Structure formats: structure tokens, C-alpha cells
C-alpha positions in Angstrom: 15.3 32.7 -27.7 15.0 30.3 -24.8 17.3 30.9 -21.9 19.4 27.7 -21.3 19.6 28.4 -17.6 15.8 28.3 -17.3 15.7 24.8 -19.0 18.4 23.5 -16.6 16.4 24.8 -13.5 13.5 22.5 -14.6 15.6 19.6 -13.6 16.4 20.8 -10.1 14.5 20.8 -6.9 14.8 24.5 -6.5 13.6 25.1 -10.1 10.5 22.9 -9.6 9.7 24.7 -6.4 9.8 28.0 -8.2 7.5 26.6 -10.9 5.0 25.3 -8.4 4.9 28.7 -6.5 3.9 30.4 -9.8 0.9 28.1 -10.1 -1.4 28.8 -7.1 -3.9 26.0 -7.8 -1.1 23.4 -7.7 0.6 25.0 -4.7 -2.7 25.1 -2.7 -3.4 21.5 -3.5 0.0 20.4 -2.3 -0.5 22.4 0.9 -3.8 20.6 1.5 -2.2 17.2 0.8 0.6 18.0 3.3 -1.9 18.6 6.1 -3.4 15.1 5.7 -0.1 13.4 5.4 1.5 11.7 8.4 3.4 14.0 10.7 6.7 12.3 9.8 6.2 13.3 6.1 4.5 16.7 6.5 7.5 19.0 7.1 9.3 17.8 3.9 6.2 17.1 1.8 6.7 20.1 -0.6 10.5 19.6 -0.8 10.1 15.8 -1.5 7.4 16.5 -4.2 9.7 18.9 -6.0 12.6 16.5 -5.8 10.4 13.7 -7.2 9.3 15.9 -10.2 12.9 16.9 -10.9 14.1 13.2 -10.8 11.2 12.2 -13.0 12.1 14.8 -15.6 15.7 13.7 -15.6 14.7 10.1 -16.2 12.4 11.2 -19.1 15.2 13.3 -20.6 17.7 10.4 -20.2 15.4 8.2 -22.3 14.9 10.9 -24.9 18.7 11.2 -25.3 19.2 7.5 -25.5 20.9 7.2 -22.1 18.1 5.1 -20.7 16.9 1.9 -22.5 13.4 1.8 -20.9 11.0 4.7 -20.7 9.9 5.5 -17.1 6.4 6.5 -18.4 4.5 5.6 -21.5 1.4 7.2 -23.1 -1.2 5.1 -24.8 -4.3 6.2 -26.6 -7.6 4.6 -25.5 -9.8 6.5 -27.8 -10.8 3.4 -29.8 -11.7 1.3 -26.8 -15.3 0.6 -26.1 -17.1 -1.1 -23.2 -17.5 -4.2 -25.2 -13.7 -4.5 -25.4 -13.6 -4.7 -21.6 -16.6 -6.9 -21.2 -16.2 -9.2 -18.2 -13.0 -7.6 -16.9 -12.9 -7.8 -13.0 -11.5 -4.9 -11.0 -11.1 -4.6 -7.2 -10.5 -1.5 -5.1 -9.1 -1.7 -1.6 -9.4 1.2 0.9 -8.7 1.4 4.6 -9.4 4.0 7.3 -9.9 4.6 11.0 -13.0 5.6 12.8 -14.6 6.1 16.2 -17.9 4.7 17.4 -19.7 5.8 20.5 -20.6 2.6 22.5 -21.8 2.7 26.1 -19.8 5.8 27.0 -16.6 4.3 25.6 -15.1 5.3 22.3 -13.2 2.4 20.8 -11.0 3.1 17.8 -11.6 0.7 15.0 -10.1 -0.1 11.7 -12.3 -0.3 8.6 -11.0 -1.9 5.4 -13.4 -2.1 2.5 -13.2 -3.8 -0.9 -15.2 -3.0 -3.9 -15.2 -5.6 -6.8 -16.9 -4.8 -10.1 -17.3 -6.9 -13.3 -17.5 -4.5 -16.3 -20.4 -4.9 -18.7 -22.4 -7.2 -16.4 -26.1 -6.2 -16.5 -27.2 -8.0 -13.3 -26.2 -5.8 -10.3 -25.9 -8.7 -8.0 -23.3 -10.2 -10.3 -21.7 -6.9 -11.3 -20.8 -5.5 -7.9 -19.6 -7.0 -4.7 -18.8 -5.1 -1.5 -16.7 -6.3 1.5 -16.4 -4.4 4.8 -14.2 -5.6 7.6 -14.0 -3.8 11.0 -11.4 -4.6 13.6 -11.5 -2.9 17.0 -7.9 -2.0 17.9 -8.6 -2.7 21.6 -9.0 -6.4 20.7 -5.4 -6.6 19.6 -3.0 -7.9 22.3 0.4 -7.0 20.9 1.8 -3.9 19.2 2.8 -0.6 20.8 -0.7 0.9 21.4 0.9 4.0 23.1 2.5 5.1 19.8 0.6 7.5 17.6 1.5 5.4 14.5 0.1 2.2 15.9 -3.2 2.6 13.9 -1.1 3.0 10.7 0.7 -0.3 11.3 -2.7 -2.0 11.7 -4.2 -0.4 8.7 -1.3 -1.1 6.4 -1.3 -4.8 7.5 -5.1 -5.1 7.0 -5.0 -3.4 3.5 -2.3 -5.9 2.3 -4.3 -8.8 3.7 -7.3 -7.4 1.9 -5.4 -7.3 -1.4 -4.2 -10.9 -0.9 -7.7 -12.1 -0.1 -9.1 -10.4 -3.2 -6.5 -12.2 -5.4 -7.3 -15.5 -3.7 -11.1 -15.4 -3.9 -11.3 -13.9 -7.4 -9.3 -16.0 -9.9 -10.4 -13.9 -12.8 -9.3 -10.6 -11.2 -7.5 -8.5 -13.7 -6.9 -5.2 -11.9 -6.2 -4.6 -8.2 -6.1 -1.0 -6.9 -5.2 0.4 -3.5 -6.2 3.9 -2.2 -2.9 5.6 -1.5 0.6 4.2 -1.9 1.1 0.5 -2.0 4.5 0.8 -0.3 5.3 3.2 2.5 8.6 4.5 3.9 8.8 2.2 6.9 11.8 3.5 8.8 9.6 5.7 11.0 7.5 2.7 12.1 10.5 0.7 13.5 10.5 -0.5 17.1 6.9 -1.7 17.6 6.1 -4.5 20.0 5.4 -7.8 18.1 1.9 -9.0 17.4 0.8 -12.2 19.0 -0.5 -15.2 17.0 -4.0 -14.4 18.3 -3.7 -10.9 16.8 -2.8 -12.4 13.4 -5.8 -14.9 13.7 -8.0 -11.8 14.4 -6.9 -10.3 11.1 -7.1 -13.5 9.1 -10.7 -14.1 10.3 -11.8 -11.2 8.2 -9.2 -11.2 5.3 -8.4 -14.9 4.7 -11.5 -16.8 5.8 -10.2 -20.1 4.3 -8.6 -21.9 7.2 -6.0 -23.6 5.0 -4.9 -20.3 3.5 -4.7 -18.6 6.9 -2.6 -21.4 8.3 -0.2 -21.6 5.3 0.3 -17.8 5.5 1.2 -17.9 9.2 3.4 -21.0 8.8 5.3 -19.6 5.8 6.1 -16.4 7.7 7.1 -18.1 11.0 9.4 -20.4 9.0 11.1 -17.6 7.2 11.3 -15.5 10.4 12.9 -18.3 12.3 15.5 -19.1 9.7 16.3 -15.7 8.2 14.5 -12.6 9.4 14.7 -12.6 13.2 18.4 -13.8 13.4 19.2 -10.9 11.1 17.2 -8.0 12.7 17.2 -9.0 16.4 19.6 -11.9 17.1 19.2 -11.4 20.9 15.4 -11.9 20.6 15.2 -14.3 17.7 14.7 -17.5 19.8 12.1 -15.9 22.0 10.1 -14.4 19.2 10.2 -17.7 17.2 9.3 -19.9 20.1 6.4 -17.7 21.2 5.2 -17.4 17.5 5.4 -13.6 17.6 5.0 -11.5 14.5 7.3 -8.4 14.4 5.1 -5.8 12.7 7.5 -4.5 10.0 8.8 -8.1 9.2 5.2 -9.2 8.8 4.3 -6.3 6.6 7.4 -6.9 4.5 6.4 -10.6 4.1 2.9 -9.6 3.0 4.3 -7.1 0.4 6.5 -9.9 -1.1 3.6 -12.4 -1.1 1.3 -9.9 -2.7 3.8 -8.9 -5.5 4.7 -12.6 -6.0 1.1 -13.6 -6.4 0.4 -10.7 -8.7 3.4 -11.5 -10.9 2.3 -15.1 -11.1 -1.2 -14.0 -12.1 -0.4 -11.2 -14.5 3.3 -11.5 -15.4 6.2 -9.2 -14.5 5.4 -6.6 -17.1 1.8 -6.1 -15.8 2.7 -5.5 -12.1 3.3 -1.9 -11.0 5.4 -1.6 -7.8 5.0 1.8 -6.1 
């Protein structure tokens, strides 16, 4: 007979931790992932993973018992799908990273965001695959808190979101947009950065939104919203200065890009086809 106490432990953080420790291959992989996570997440990585698994199980159980109307996960069979069923579907993958380049005894830190777009079933390679590679040297950016260790992360997150927006804009037939890593991060740890200047934003948009009209609209929409709502709410004592100087507070700018990306994706695909992470 099954021990009821064992079943209950499956839905607790402590119980999931015990399960993971009994599976060395999973435990080792989690340890490896913790080492490459940001320092602010590393110490609680194992604990947070166990809590997530426990909460996920509780949600699945709630649906099975009729206490939840919508399933948190669904399983679908794709055994009958062939390549011909996906003929012409356009998929884009966005990935960002940081690198160093030796240049005349200096070692500038640069941001690299790449996009890979593929049209399934297309026989002509030139039409089937498109690559985009956009480097930005962090030293060219005027604003931001460069002395902080998480400054490169702020720049990378911003660039990845702009890369996703650019992919949606330039590819009307895009059906699937994927990001390497989470779409949304826990942003509390990134608070307090010095605002970006308008010149910094232009530097980003030169690579990620080459259409001048699109770039200007994106900037104007943010500055209008920041002046009316965002800055008076988050920094009333600095709202007038930031607005008059056309400064872009990093987390507000990132939040604006998140909302714009989700809005455009919902408009393109419908609410039920957009996964928010």
C-alpha cells in the first residue's frame, strides 16, 4: 500500500528536495545551472526550483480535482504531423550574450545579440535561413551605472527585447518567436540604475529598429507614457528633470518594451497563442 505521507511530501518544497537528491543526474544538472545563474539567484536556485516544482504539482492536482478550471499544462500528440503540414511556417530565435575583443591593447566589453530566422520546408537556402548579428560596445553608452556588475545584464535584456520587436516588425508572416532564456526576469535586483540618454537609445535602435519612423514612434510613445504616468509614480522628485532631458530610466524602459512586445504578439497571434514567462 502507498504511504499517504509520501504522497503529501511530493507537494512540498522539502519533499521535492528529497526527490531531487535521490536522482544524481538531475541534482548535478541543477548544480551546474546554479553556477551559471546570476549571483543574486545562485544561493536560492535549488530551493526556488523545488518550490516551483511543488507549486506546479499543486496546480495540476487542483485541475484534476476540479478545483481549477484551466489546466496549467496540456499534452498534445504530434505523431501525425509531417513537414508538409508546417510548410512555409516562419520561426525566429533571439539570443544575446557578452564578449571581449582584444583591440589595440584595450579590451572593450561588447554585447552581441543574434537572430536566426528560418522558413520551414523552403528548399532555397538563401530564402530559408536569415541571420542577424548586432554588436554594441558598452563603452559607447553614455548613461547607465557602468560601475555595477549587473550593468551588462540591463543592456542585454534591453537589446534582446528590441531584437524581438524588430523580428515581429520586419517579418509579417512570423509565426513563432523564441528567446534563449527567460522572457521576463525578476527585476528587483536591477533597481537604481542611472538613466540612459536619448543618444544611448538611438544607438540601440540603429541596430534593432532600422526604420526611422518605427524608432521615433517607439521613443515618443515611451517618453509620453513616462512623463504622464511612470516617472511621477516612481520618482516624483526627478520626474520633471528626467522628462525634460528625455532620459530613459532602465527598468521603466524595459517594462515598456515587455508590454509592447506582448501587445504586438497578442495582436498578431491572439491571446491564446502568447506564452508569457
